[in-house]
C-alpha positions as CSV (number, residue, x, y, z in Angstrom):
1,M,252.0,93.4,72.0
2,C,251.0,95.9,74.3
3,I,252.7,96.2,77.7
4,L,251.1,98.4,80.5
5,K,252.9,99.6,83.3
6,C,251.1,99.6,86.7
7,G,250.5,103.1,87.1
8,Q,249.1,103.2,83.7
9,A,246.8,100.2,84.1
10,K,245.2,101.8,87.3
11,H,244.9,104.9,85.3
12,I,243.1,103.4,82.4
13,V,240.6,101.8,84.9
14,V,240.0,104.7,87.1
15,S,239.6,107.0,84.0
16,H,237.1,104.6,82.3
17,R,235.0,104.6,85.5
18,K,235.0,108.3,85.7
19,K,234.0,108.6,82.0
20,M,231.2,106.2,82.4
21,D,229.8,108.5,85.1
22,T,229.5,111.5,82.9
23,S,226.9,112.5,80.2
24,I,229.6,113.3,77.4
25,Q,229.0,111.4,74.4
26,H,231.9,109.3,72.9
27,P,232.6,107.7,69.5
28,P,231.4,104.2,69.2
29,L,234.0,101.7,70.3
30,P,235.0,98.7,67.9
31,R,233.0,95.6,69.0
32,I,234.8,93.3,71.4
33,S,234.3,89.6,71.5
34,S,233.3,88.2,74.9
35,G,236.2,85.9,75.0
36,F,238.6,88.7,74.4
37,S,236.9,90.8,77.3
38,F,237.5,88.0,79.7
39,F,241.2,87.9,78.6
40,L,241.5,91.6,79.3
41,F,239.8,91.3,82.7
42,I,242.2,88.6,83.9
43,L,245.0,90.9,82.5
44,V,244.1,93.9,84.6
45,L,243.7,91.5,87.7
46,L,247.2,90.2,87.5
47,V,248.6,93.6,86.8
48,G,246.9,94.8,89.9
49,G,248.1,92.0,92.0
50,A,251.7,92.8,90.7
51,C,251.3,96.4,91.6
52,N,250.4,95.3,95.3
53,Q,253.4,93.2,95.6
54,S,255.6,96.1,94.4
55,R,254.3,98.3,97.2
56,I,256.1,96.1,99.9
57,G,259.6,95.7,100.8
58,E,262.0,93.0,102.5
59,I,264.9,93.1,105.0
60,E,267.4,90.3,105.0
61,G,270.7,89.9,107.0
62,T,273.1,87.9,109.0
63,V,273.7,87.9,112.9
64,Q,276.5,85.7,114.3
65,L,277.2,85.1,118.1
66,A,280.9,85.7,118.7
67,G,282.7,82.4,119.8
68,M,279.7,80.0,118.8
69,A,279.4,77.7,115.9
70,D,275.7,77.7,115.9
71,H,274.1,81.0,115.3
72,E,270.4,79.8,115.5
73,G,267.9,81.6,117.9
74,V,268.8,85.3,117.5
75,Q,265.6,87.2,117.9
76,I,265.1,90.2,115.3
77,L,262.4,92.6,116.3
78,L,261.0,95.7,114.5
79,P,259.8,97.6,117.7
80,G,256.2,99.3,117.1
81,T,255.4,96.5,114.7
82,Q,254.1,92.8,114.6
83,F,257.3,91.8,112.4
84,R,260.0,89.6,113.9
85,A,262.2,86.7,112.9
86,I,264.5,84.1,114.5
87,T,267.8,83.5,113.0
88,D,268.9,79.9,111.4
89,S,271.9,78.1,112.3
90,L,274.0,80.0,110.1
91,G,272.6,83.4,111.6
92,G,270.4,84.4,108.6
93,F,267.1,86.0,108.7
94,L,264.3,87.5,106.2
95,I,261.6,89.8,107.2
96,T,258.9,90.3,104.3
97,G,255.6,92.2,103.9
98,L,257.1,95.6,105.1
99,T,255.4,98.9,103.8
100,P,258.2,101.5,102.8
101,G,259.5,103.5,105.6
102,E,262.0,103.8,108.2
103,Y,262.4,101.1,110.8
104,V,264.7,100.2,113.7
105,V,266.1,96.8,113.7
106,V,266.9,95.2,117.2
107,M,269.0,92.1,117.4
108,S,269.0,90.2,120.7
109,H,270.1,86.9,122.4
110,P,270.5,86.0,126.1
111,G,274.0,86.4,127.3
112,F,275.1,88.6,124.3
113,F,275.1,92.6,124.0
114,E,272.3,93.8,122.1
115,H,272.4,95.5,118.7
116,R,270.3,98.1,117.3
117,E,270.4,100.0,113.8
118,T,267.9,102.1,111.5
119,V,267.1,100.8,108.1
120,V,265.1,102.5,105.2
121,V,262.7,100.0,103.4
122,Q,261.9,100.7,99.6
123,A,258.9,99.3,97.8
124,G,259.9,96.2,95.8
125,I,263.4,96.2,97.2
126,R,264.9,93.5,99.6
127,T,267.2,95.7,101.6
128,P,270.4,93.6,102.7
129,L,271.8,94.6,106.0
130,A,275.8,94.5,106.9
131,P,276.9,91.2,108.7
132,V,276.3,91.9,112.6
133,F,278.4,90.2,115.4
134,L,277.0,90.2,118.9
135,N,279.6,89.9,121.5
136,E,279.0,88.0,124.7
137,E,278.5,90.2,127.8
138,V,281.2,89.9,130.4
139,L,279.9,91.3,133.6
140,P,282.3,92.7,136.3
141,V,282.4,90.5,139.3
142,G,284.4,90.3,142.4
143,S,284.3,87.7,145.5
144,V,284.0,87.7,149.4
145,S,285.7,85.4,151.8
146,G,286.2,85.3,155.5
147,F,285.5,83.1,158.6
148,V,282.3,82.4,160.7
149,R,282.8,80.8,164.1
150,L,280.7,78.8,166.6
151,Q,280.9,80.2,170.3
152,D,282.8,77.8,172.4
153,S,283.3,75.3,169.5
154,E,286.3,73.9,167.7
155,N,284.3,72.6,164.7
156,H,282.9,75.7,162.6
157,E,281.7,73.6,159.6
158,D,278.2,73.6,157.9
159,I,277.5,77.4,158.9
160,V,275.5,78.5,155.8
161,V,276.7,82.1,154.7
162,V,274.3,84.0,152.4
163,L,274.5,87.3,150.5
164,M,270.9,88.7,151.2
165,A,268.8,89.5,148.3
166,T,271.0,87.4,145.9
167,E,271.4,83.7,145.0
168,F,275.1,83.5,146.4
169,S,275.5,81.1,149.3
170,A,278.3,79.0,150.5
171,T,279.1,76.5,153.6
172,T,282.0,76.7,155.9
173,G,284.4,74.0,156.5
174,I,285.7,72.9,159.8
175,S,287.8,76.1,160.3
176,G,284.8,78.3,159.5
177,F,286.1,79.5,156.2
178,Y,283.9,80.4,153.2
179,R,284.2,82.0,149.8
180,L,281.5,83.5,147.7
181,E,282.7,84.1,144.0
182,N,281.3,85.9,140.6
183,I,279.5,88.3,142.5
184,P,278.4,91.5,140.8
185,P,280.0,94.8,142.3
186,G,277.9,96.5,144.9
187,S,277.0,96.7,148.6
188,Y,275.5,93.7,150.3
189,I,274.5,92.4,153.6
190,L,276.0,89.0,154.7
191,L,273.9,86.5,156.7
192,A,275.4,83.5,158.6
193,L,273.1,81.1,160.2
194,K,273.0,77.4,161.4
195,D,270.3,75.1,162.9
196,G,270.4,75.6,166.6
197,W,272.3,78.9,166.5
198,L,271.3,82.5,166.6
199,P,271.8,84.0,163.0
200,T,274.0,87.1,162.6
201,F,274.3,90.0,160.0
202,Q,277.2,92.0,158.7
203,K,276.2,95.0,156.7
204,N,278.0,97.3,154.1
205,I,280.0,94.2,152.3
206,E,281.5,96.1,149.5
207,V,282.3,94.0,146.6
208,E,284.6,95.5,143.7
209,N,285.5,94.2,140.2
210,G,288.4,91.8,140.1
211,V,289.0,92.2,144.0
212,E,288.3,89.6,147.0
213,T,286.9,91.2,149.9
214,Q,287.8,90.0,153.2
215,A,284.7,90.1,155.5
216,P,284.9,90.7,159.2
217,E,284.7,87.6,161.3
218,L,281.3,86.7,162.5
219,E,280.4,84.6,165.6
220,L,277.2,82.6,166.1
221,K,275.8,82.1,169.6
222,P,273.6,79.1,170.6
223,A,269.9,79.5,170.1
224,G,269.3,79.5,173.9
225,W,271.7,82.1,174.7
226,F,270.4,85.4,175.8
227,P,272.7,88.0,177.3
228,T,270.1,88.7,180.1
229,P,267.5,85.9,180.6
230,T,264.1,87.0,181.2
231,P,260.7,85.4,181.8
232,A,259.4,87.4,178.8
233,F,261.3,84.7,176.5
234,S,259.3,81.7,177.8
235,D,256.9,79.9,175.4
236,L,253.4,81.2,175.2
237,G,252.1,77.6,174.7
238,T,252.3,74.6,172.4
239,F,250.8,75.7,169.2
240,V,252.6,76.7,166.0
241,L,252.5,79.0,163.0
242,R,253.6,77.4,159.5
243,G,253.7,79.1,156.1
244,S,255.7,80.2,153.3
245,A,257.1,83.6,152.2
246,F,258.5,84.3,148.7
247,L,260.7,87.0,147.2
248,E,259.4,88.6,144.1
249,G,261.6,87.6,141.1
250,E,263.8,85.2,143.1
251,K,264.4,81.6,143.0
252,V,265.9,81.4,146.4
253,H,263.8,82.7,149.2
254,D,265.9,82.3,152.5
255,G,266.7,85.0,154.9
256,I,263.3,86.3,155.3
257,R,262.6,87.4,159.1
258,V,259.1,86.3,160.1
259,E,258.3,87.9,163.6
260,V,255.4,87.7,165.9
261,R,254.3,91.3,166.6
262,G,254.7,92.1,170.2
263,F,256.8,89.1,170.8
264,P,260.2,89.9,169.1
265,H,261.9,86.6,170.4
266,K,259.2,84.6,168.4
267,F,260.5,84.6,165.0
268,D,262.0,82.2,162.5
269,L,264.0,82.8,159.3
270,T,262.9,81.2,156.1
271,G,265.0,78.5,154.3
272,A,265.8,78.4,150.6
273,N,262.2,77.0,149.8
274,G,260.6,79.9,151.7
275,T,259.1,78.0,154.4
276,F,258.9,79.2,158.1
277,E,257.7,77.8,161.3
278,I,257.3,79.6,164.8
279,T,256.7,77.3,167.8
280,G,255.7,78.0,171.5
281,L,252.7,80.1,170.8
282,D,249.1,80.2,172.2
283,N,246.0,79.6,170.2
284,S,245.1,83.4,170.0
285,S,245.2,85.4,166.9
286,H,248.6,87.3,166.1
287,T,250.1,89.4,163.5
288,L,253.2,88.5,161.7
289,I,255.8,90.9,160.4
290,L,257.8,89.7,157.4
291,S,261.0,91.6,156.6
292,R,264.1,91.2,154.3
293,A,266.6,93.9,153.0
294,G,265.7,94.9,149.7
295,F,262.1,94.2,149.9
296,L,258.9,96.0,151.3
297,N,257.8,94.7,154.7
298,L,254.6,92.9,154.9
299,L,252.2,92.3,157.8
300,I,249.8,89.2,158.1
301,P,247.1,89.8,160.5
302,D,244.9,87.4,162.3
303,A,247.3,84.4,161.9
304,I,245.7,81.6,164.0
305,P,248.3,78.9,165.6
306,V,247.6,75.4,165.3
307,P,248.6,72.4,167.5
308,A,252.0,71.0,166.8
309,T,250.5,67.8,165.3
310,S,248.6,69.5,162.7
311,T,249.8,70.1,159.2
312,A,247.8,73.2,158.6
313,T,249.6,76.4,157.2
314,I,248.7,80.0,156.8
315,G,249.5,79.7,153.1
316,F,252.0,82.0,151.5
317,R,252.8,85.6,150.9
318,T,255.3,87.4,148.4
319,L,257.5,90.3,149.5
320,Q,257.4,93.0,146.7
321,R,261.0,94.3,145.7
322,D,261.5,97.6,147.1
323,E,262.7,99.9,144.1
324,K,263.8,102.3,146.6
325,S,265.8,99.9,148.9
326,A,264.3,98.7,151.8
327,E,267.6,99.2,153.8
328,G,266.3,102.7,154.6
329,M,263.1,101.8,155.7
330,G,261.8,100.8,159.4
331,I,258.9,99.9,161.2
332,L,257.3,102.1,164.1
333,Q,254.8,100.6,166.7
334,G,253.3,102.4,169.7
335,R,250.0,103.0,171.8
336,V,247.6,105.8,172.0
337,Y,245.2,106.0,174.9
338,L,241.8,108.1,175.3
339,E,241.6,109.1,178.9
340,G,238.7,107.7,180.7
341,Q,237.8,105.1,178.2
342,P,238.0,101.3,178.4
343,A,238.5,100.8,174.7
344,H,241.0,102.9,172.6
345,A,240.0,102.3,169.0
346,N,239.8,104.4,165.9
347,T,242.3,107.1,166.7
348,T,244.0,108.5,163.5
349,V,247.9,108.3,163.9
350,R,249.9,109.9,161.2
351,L,253.8,111.1,160.9
352,L,254.1,114.5,159.5
353,G,255.7,114.4,155.9
354,V,254.3,110.8,155.4
355,A,251.4,109.9,153.2
356,Q,250.5,106.8,155.3
357,S,248.2,107.0,158.2
358,V,246.8,104.2,160.4
359,W,244.3,103.7,163.1
360,T,244.5,102.3,166.6
361,D,242.9,98.7,167.8
362,S,240.7,98.6,170.6
363,D,243.9,98.2,172.9
364,G,245.2,101.4,171.3
365,R,248.0,99.8,169.4
366,Y,249.0,101.0,165.8
367,M,251.9,100.2,163.6
368,F,253.7,101.8,160.5
369,V,255.4,99.5,158.2
370,G,258.0,100.9,155.4
371,I,258.7,104.3,156.8
372,P,261.9,106.1,155.9
373,A,264.4,105.9,158.7
374,G,265.1,109.1,160.7
375,I,263.5,111.6,163.0
376,H,259.7,111.9,162.6
377,I,256.9,114.0,164.4
378,L,253.8,111.9,165.2
379,V,250.4,113.3,165.6
380,A,247.1,111.4,167.1
381,E,243.7,112.6,166.6
382,H,240.2,111.4,167.8
383,P,236.8,113.2,167.9
384,G,236.1,114.9,171.2
385,Y,239.7,114.7,172.1
386,V,242.6,117.2,172.1
387,M,245.0,116.5,169.3
388,G,248.3,114.8,170.8
389,R,252.0,115.2,169.4
390,L,255.3,113.4,169.9
391,Y,258.3,115.0,168.8
392,G,261.7,113.4,168.0
393,V,260.2,109.8,167.3
394,R,263.2,107.9,165.9
395,I,262.7,105.2,163.3
396,L,265.7,103.0,162.7
397,A,266.5,101.1,159.4
398,E,265.6,97.5,159.1
399,Q,264.3,97.3,162.6
400,V,261.1,97.5,164.7
401,S,261.1,100.9,166.6
402,A,258.9,101.6,169.8
403,A,257.4,105.2,170.1
404,P,256.2,106.4,173.7
405,D,252.8,105.8,174.8
406,L,250.5,108.9,174.3
407,T,247.2,109.6,176.1
408,L,244.7,111.8,174.6
409,E,242.6,114.2,177.0
410,P,239.1,115.1,176.4
411,E,238.3,118.6,174.9
412,D,237.0,121.2,177.2
413,T,233.5,121.7,175.6
414,Q,230.9,124.2,176.7
415,E,227.5,122.6,178.2
416,K,225.2,122.3,175.2
417,Q,221.7,123.7,175.6
418,G,219.5,120.8,176.3
419,T,219.6,117.1,175.2
420,N,217.3,114.6,173.5
421,G,217.0,111.1,172.1
422,I,217.6,109.6,168.6
423,H,215.5,106.3,167.9
424,G,214.9,104.2,164.9
425,I,215.1,100.7,163.2
426,A,217.9,99.3,161.1
427,L,217.1,96.0,159.0
428,L,219.3,93.6,157.1
429,E,218.3,92.9,153.5
430,G,216.7,89.5,153.2
431,E,217.2,88.5,157.0
432,S,214.6,87.8,159.8
433,D,217.2,88.6,162.4
434,H,218.4,92.2,162.2
435,G,220.7,92.1,165.3
436,G,224.3,93.1,165.5
437,I,224.2,96.2,163.4
438,T,226.6,98.9,164.8
439,V,225.0,102.4,164.8
440,A,227.5,105.0,165.5
441,L,226.9,108.7,166.2
442,Q,229.8,110.4,164.5
443,G,230.9,113.7,166.4
444,A,229.6,112.4,169.8
445,S,231.5,109.3,170.3
446,L,228.6,107.3,170.9
447,N,227.6,103.9,169.4
448,V,224.8,101.1,170.3
449,V,224.2,97.5,168.6
450,T,220.8,96.6,167.4
451,G,218.8,93.6,168.9
452,P,217.0,91.0,166.9
453,T,214.1,93.4,165.7
454,G,216.6,96.0,164.5
455,E,215.6,98.7,167.0
456,F,218.1,101.2,168.4
457,G,218.0,104.4,170.4
458,F,220.4,107.2,171.8
459,E,219.4,109.0,175.0
460,E,220.8,112.4,176.1
461,V,222.2,113.4,172.8
462,P,223.4,117.1,172.9
463,V,221.2,119.3,170.6
464,G,222.9,119.8,167.2
465,A,223.2,118.0,163.8
466,Y,224.9,114.7,163.4
467,T,225.8,112.0,160.9
468,I,224.9,108.6,161.7
469,I,226.7,105.5,160.4
470,F,225.2,101.9,160.0
471,A,227.8,99.1,159.6
472,K,227.7,95.3,159.7
473,G,230.1,92.7,158.0
474,G,228.9,91.7,154.8
475,Y,226.7,94.5,154.3
476,K,227.1,97.9,152.7
477,N,227.4,100.7,155.2
478,V,224.6,103.3,155.3
479,Y,225.1,107.1,156.1
480,L,222.7,109.6,157.3
481,E,223.8,113.1,157.3
482,G,222.6,116.1,158.9
483,V,220.2,114.3,161.5
484,P,218.8,117.0,163.7
485,V,218.5,116.5,167.6
486,E,216.1,119.3,168.8
487,S,214.6,120.3,172.2
488,G,211.2,118.8,172.4
489,D,210.3,115.5,171.0
490,P,212.9,112.9,170.3
491,T,214.1,112.4,166.7
492,M,212.3,109.4,165.0
493,L,214.0,108.0,162.0
494,D,212.6,106.3,158.9
495,S,213.5,102.6,158.5
496,V,217.2,101.9,157.3
497,I,217.9,99.0,155.1
498,L,221.4,97.7,154.8
499,Q,222.0,95.9,151.5
500,K,224.2,92.9,151.1
501,D,227.7,93.8,150.0
502,I,228.7,91.1,147.5
503,E,232.1,91.5,146.4
504,P,233.2,89.1,143.8
505,P,236.5,87.2,144.9
506,F,239.7,88.1,143.0
507,V,243.4,86.9,142.6
508,V,245.7,88.5,145.1
509,E,249.1,87.1,143.7
510,T,250.7,84.4,141.8
511,F,254.1,82.9,142.1
512,P,256.1,83.0,139.6
513,R,254.6,86.5,139.2
514,N,253.2,87.7,135.9
515,G,255.8,88.0,133.2
516,A,258.4,86.0,135.2
517,R,261.3,84.8,133.0
518,K,263.7,81.8,133.3
519,V,261.5,79.8,135.5
520,P,263.5,76.7,136.1
521,I,262.3,73.1,135.3
522,I,263.5,70.5,137.7
523,G,261.3,67.5,137.0
524,V,258.2,69.8,137.7
525,V,257.2,73.5,137.8
526,D,255.0,74.7,140.9
527,L,252.5,77.4,140.3
528,V,250.6,78.9,143.1
529,V,247.7,81.2,142.9
530,R,246.4,83.0,146.0
531,F,242.7,84.2,146.1
532,S,241.1,86.9,148.1
533,E,238.9,84.4,150.0
534,R,238.1,81.0,150.8
535,M,237.1,79.4,147.4
536,E,235.4,76.1,146.5
537,G,238.1,73.6,145.5
538,G,236.3,71.7,142.8
539,F,235.2,74.6,140.8
540,V,238.6,76.3,141.1
541,K,240.5,73.3,140.0
542,R,238.1,72.9,136.8
543,A,238.7,76.6,136.1
544,V,242.3,76.3,135.3
545,M,243.3,76.6,131.6
546,I,246.9,76.5,130.3
547,D,248.3,77.5,126.9
548,P,250.2,75.8,125.1
549,P,248.7,72.5,126.5
550,V,250.7,70.7,129.3
551,D,250.0,67.9,131.7
552,F,249.3,69.3,135.0
553,D,247.6,68.4,138.5
554,A,245.8,71.1,140.5
555,F,245.6,70.8,144.3
556,F,243.3,73.0,146.7
557,D,242.5,73.1,150.4
558,R,245.6,71.4,151.7
559,E,245.7,68.6,149.2
560,S,249.4,69.4,148.8
561,E,252.2,71.1,151.0
562,L,251.4,74.4,149.1
563,A,247.8,74.4,148.8
564,N,245.1,75.9,151.2
565,F,241.5,77.0,151.4
566,D,242.5,80.1,149.4
567,V,245.5,79.0,147.6
568,L,245.6,76.8,144.5
569,H,248.6,74.8,143.7
570,I,249.5,73.8,139.9
571,R,252.0,71.4,139.2
572,L,253.5,71.1,135.5
573,Y,255.1,67.8,134.7
574,Q,258.3,67.2,132.7
575,D,258.0,63.6,132.4
576,S,254.6,63.0,130.9
577,P,253.0,62.7,127.3
578,I,252.5,66.6,127.2
579,P,255.6,67.8,129.1
580,V,256.6,71.2,130.3
581,R,258.9,72.6,127.7
582,F,262.2,74.7,127.8
583,N,262.2,78.2,126.9
584,T,258.4,78.3,126.5
585,R,256.0,81.1,127.4
586,Y,252.9,79.7,129.2
587,S,249.6,81.4,129.8
588,V,247.4,80.5,132.6
589,M,243.8,81.4,132.8
590,I,241.5,81.1,135.9
591,T,238.1,81.2,134.4
592,P,235.1,82.7,136.2
593,E,234.1,78.9,137.0
594,A,236.0,79.5,140.2
595,R,233.8,80.6,142.7
596,T,233.3,80.8,146.6
597,P,231.4,78.3,148.7
598,K,228.5,80.8,148.6
599,G,228.6,80.5,144.6
600,V,229.9,84.1,144.0
601,P,232.4,83.6,140.8
602,L,235.4,85.7,139.7
603,A,234.3,88.8,138.1
604,E,236.3,88.1,134.9
605,P,239.0,85.6,133.7
606,F,242.5,86.0,135.5
607,V,245.5,85.5,133.2
608,F,249.2,85.5,134.1
609,S,252.1,84.1,132.0
610,F,255.7,83.2,132.6
611,T,258.3,81.6,130.5
612,T,260.3,78.5,131.4
613,D,264.1,78.3,131.4
614,G,266.3,76.3,129.1
615,P,268.3,73.2,130.2
616,L,270.2,73.4,133.5
617,I,272.9,71.9,135.4
618,V,270.9,71.1,138.7
619,N,273.0,69.1,141.0
620,T,276.7,68.5,141.7
621,F,279.0,66.5,143.9
622,P,280.9,68.0,145.8
623,A,278.5,71.0,146.0
624,Y,279.7,74.5,145.6
625,G,281.8,75.6,148.8
626,N,282.4,72.1,150.1
627,E,285.7,71.4,152.0
628,N,287.7,68.3,152.7
629,I,286.3,66.1,150.0
630,L,288.2,63.2,148.9
631,I,288.0,63.1,145.0
632,N,289.7,60.1,143.1
633,S,288.7,57.5,140.7
634,G,286.9,55.4,143.5
635,N,285.2,58.6,144.8
636,P,284.1,60.3,141.6
637,M,282.6,63.7,140.9
638,V,279.0,63.7,139.9
639,I,277.1,66.3,137.7
640,E,273.3,66.1,137.1
641,T,271.2,67.8,134.6
642,N,267.7,68.3,133.6
643,A,268.2,67.5,130.0
644,P,270.2,64.8,128.1
645,V,273.8,66.1,127.6
646,D,275.8,65.8,124.5
647,P,279.1,63.9,125.6
648,N,281.4,65.7,123.1
649,S,280.2,69.1,124.1
650,F,280.6,68.4,127.7
651,E,284.1,67.3,127.4
652,R,285.0,70.2,125.3
653,S,283.5,72.7,127.9
654,I,284.9,71.3,131.3
655,R,288.1,72.8,132.9
656,F,290.0,71.9,135.9
657,T,292.1,74.2,138.0
658,P,294.7,73.1,139.0
659,K,295.4,70.4,136.5
660,P,294.3,66.9,137.6
661,D,296.6,64.1,138.6
662,S,295.0,61.7,136.2
663,V,293.1,61.8,132.8
664,P,289.5,62.3,133.5
665,L,287.2,59.4,132.6
666,Y,283.5,60.4,132.0
667,E,280.6,57.9,132.3
668,Y,277.1,59.2,131.1
669,M,274.2,57.6,132.8
670,P,270.5,58.6,131.4
671,M,268.3,59.4,134.0
672,K,264.4,60.0,133.6
673,L,264.8,63.6,132.6
674,G,268.4,64.3,132.1
675,T,271.9,63.0,132.5
676,R,274.1,62.0,135.5
677,I,277.7,62.3,134.4
678,I,280.4,60.4,136.5
679,I,283.8,61.9,136.4
680,R,286.5,59.4,137.6
681,V,289.8,61.4,138.1
682,D,292.3,61.8,140.8
683,L,292.4,65.5,142.0
684,R,295.2,66.8,144.2
685,Q,294.7,66.3,147.9
686,N,294.5,69.4,150.5
687,T,293.9,71.8,147.5
688,R,291.1,74.1,146.6
689,H,289.9,73.2,143.2
690,R,287.8,75.2,140.4
691,I,285.8,73.3,137.7
692,Q,284.4,75.5,135.3
693,I,281.9,74.3,132.7
694,D,281.8,77.0,129.6
695,N,278.7,77.9,127.5
696,S,279.6,75.5,124.7
697,L,278.0,72.7,126.7
698,R,274.8,71.4,124.6
699,T,272.0,69.0,124.9
700,I,272.1,66.1,122.4
701,D,269.6,68.3,120.4
702,R,272.0,71.2,120.4
703,R,270.5,73.5,122.8
704,R,272.5,75.5,125.3
705,F,272.4,75.3,128.9
706,G,270.9,78.2,130.9
707,N,273.2,78.5,133.9
708,T,276.6,78.1,131.8
709,P,279.2,79.3,132.3
710,Y,279.0,77.1,135.6
711,L,281.5,77.4,138.2
712,L,282.0,74.7,141.0
713,V,284.5,75.3,143.8
714,F,285.4,72.9,146.5
715,G,288.3,71.8,148.6
716,T,290.0,68.3,148.9
717,T,291.3,66.5,151.9
718,G,294.0,63.9,152.2
719,G,291.8,61.6,154.3
720,A,289.7,58.5,153.2
721,S,286.3,59.6,154.0
722,L,283.7,60.7,151.5
723,R,281.5,63.4,152.6
724,D,277.6,63.2,151.8
725,S,276.4,66.2,149.5
726,G,272.8,64.8,148.7
727,V,273.9,63.2,145.2
728,R,274.0,59.5,145.3
729,Q,276.3,57.4,143.2
C-alpha cells in the first residue's frame, strides 16, 4: 500500500504536468486499466481536499460572566475579519475557517468590561484559549439633593427637577425636597420647572463619587411675574406655534428652550417627549431659536403660526450634540444699516477669528449661532460702502447677546467719465411668462426685475466693466462677467436663458439617528424621517422597506401627531403577528419611489439602521422620587414590564431598604405585552425607602432586563390617602 503525503501528491501532479509540456522522451509506461485510472483520479481529489482542510485553523474558548449562572450572549469578534461567534449558556465558543496567522480576539457583553488578547492560529490545529472571566462594570456615582420652593406658597410639591442633558429627574414633595441618585461624576446644570411658574437654573452642580451634593435652594416665581412690567410683554395675537424638538442620542427630550427671535418673552421649554407650544403670536413669519446646554443651537426660519384651534405643527428638529460643549457658546444678533437706502440686505457680517459669516436681511438684521463666548471684533462690508467695525463685542455663554447698531457710509468715489445703459432680455426655460427675474449689476448696487416679456434695462451706468447676475427661485443662476459699458451706444446683450434648477429631494434627518442603540420598545417603536421638502404621501409610504420584516404603519401629512407634509412617521408594533423584537438591528430603506408632488424622486435609496433595547421595567407605583405615599397590603406597590417576567428571578432580585414590616406577597398579572407585578407589603410609615432590583431579573425565556440594576426611591406617609402616580391597580 502506498501512502502519499499532501505535499508529495501535489508535487506528483505538478511535475507530471510540467513533463507533459516538454519534448523530452521518456521510457514507455506500463498500461493501466481505465478502472484503476479512475481510482487514482478520485484518490488525488480526496488527498487534495484534505490538503485544503489542513491549511486552516480554529479557535475555541470559554467566557464566563462574573456573578451570572447563564453565560450565553457574549460576543466574540476578530477585528478586521468577518469572523465572529456568540457564546452558549456555558460560555463556550468555536471559530473555524481561519487562515494561519496572528489575530486579536475581542470578548464583550453589555454591562461588563471588555477583554482582548492576541492568539496565533496554526494550520490544521484547534487553538484553545485560557478561560476568561468578564467582570461587571461598576461605575462611580454620586447624588444631588436640595429644596425648590414656590414663591409665596406653603406647598412646594410636584416641582420637576432635572439634570440637563441627562435622564435624571425627580419630583419634589410638599416641603420642596428632592434627591437625584446614581449620577456619574461631573459638572451639571440643574433645571427646576412647574406648569404656571417660571423655570429656574442652577449651574456648576458638581457630583463626586460616593458624595451627596447639597444644591443651593431654588425659588420659582409665578409665570406672570416680571420685575418691571412693560407693554413689550403683551401678546402679539391669538396664533400659536407647535412642534417637537429632539436631543441627539437621548430618550428624554425635556429642557430645550424654544424662543421667538426678537421676542425673548415668547418661549417654551420642551417636555420629556420634546413637544413645545408658544402662544399669543401674530400670523406673520417668525424665526425660532432652539437651545440647550451640551447641544448645538438651531434656528428654524419662516415658522408660520396657526390659529389656536388648528392641530398643525411645524414638524420636528433634532439638536446635534456639541462635542465641544455648548456651555461655552452663545448667540449674537444685531443690525447693520446702509446710509441713504430704504433696504439694508446683503451686507456681509463676520467676526475676526471665526470662520462663520452671515448676511443681513432687508431690515439689516443678522444673527450668529454657536459662537464661542468672549470679546470679539465685528466687521461689516457692502459693495460701495466703507467697511465698518465694532470693537469689544461681548458674547455671553448660553445667552442671546445684542451688538450695537452699525451704519455703513457710502464710499467717496470719483466721478466716472460718462455713463451709459445696458439692455437685454432674460427668458425662463419652458415658460411663456418671463417676469420676476432679478437682474443685479454687481459692483454698482443696481438691480431690476423683468416684466412678462423678460426685457430689462439699466440707465446711467458709469463707464466700466461689470458682472451681471440673473436669478429666480427654481432656476439656476446665470452670471455674465466682464460686460463692458462704454461711451457712445448703449450695451445690448444677447438673450439669456435661465434653466430650471431641479434638485432631487433628500432625507434631512431621522429619529432615532442612524446607528442608534438601545431604542426602547414600549408597545411600539416610533420612527421619524424628515425630508428636505414637501413630498407626496402615497408614494412615500409605499417606498418604506424594513429588514428584518416587522408589522408597521406609515403616516404622512398630519395623519398622526408626528407626521407632516415633509415628515414620515413609521410605527412598529410589538403586539402583532410579526412584532418588533428585542435586541434586534433593523434597517429602514426609503426607496426612490418616494417623490415630490412635482414627481421628482429621491436621487438614491436612503437607509438608516437602529438596534432595539431588551426587556425593560417601564412603569412603577410609586414613581421614583414620590413622597408621602401610603404603602401597605391594601395599597400595594406596582411594577410593570414590557416582557413576561420569570417570578422566581424577580423574587430573588428585589431588595427592600429598610426591611419591610411584613413578608411581601407577589401577584403576577399577565398584560398584553408584559407583566404587572402587584407587591402587597407593609412598609414603615414616614420613612424613605429604597427598592433595588438587581440584574438577575429575567424574562420567562431567560432574557436579561436592559435597565437593571433598577433603583426606586420614595417616601412613605402615615396618612390614609393613596396618591395617583399614573399606574392603575
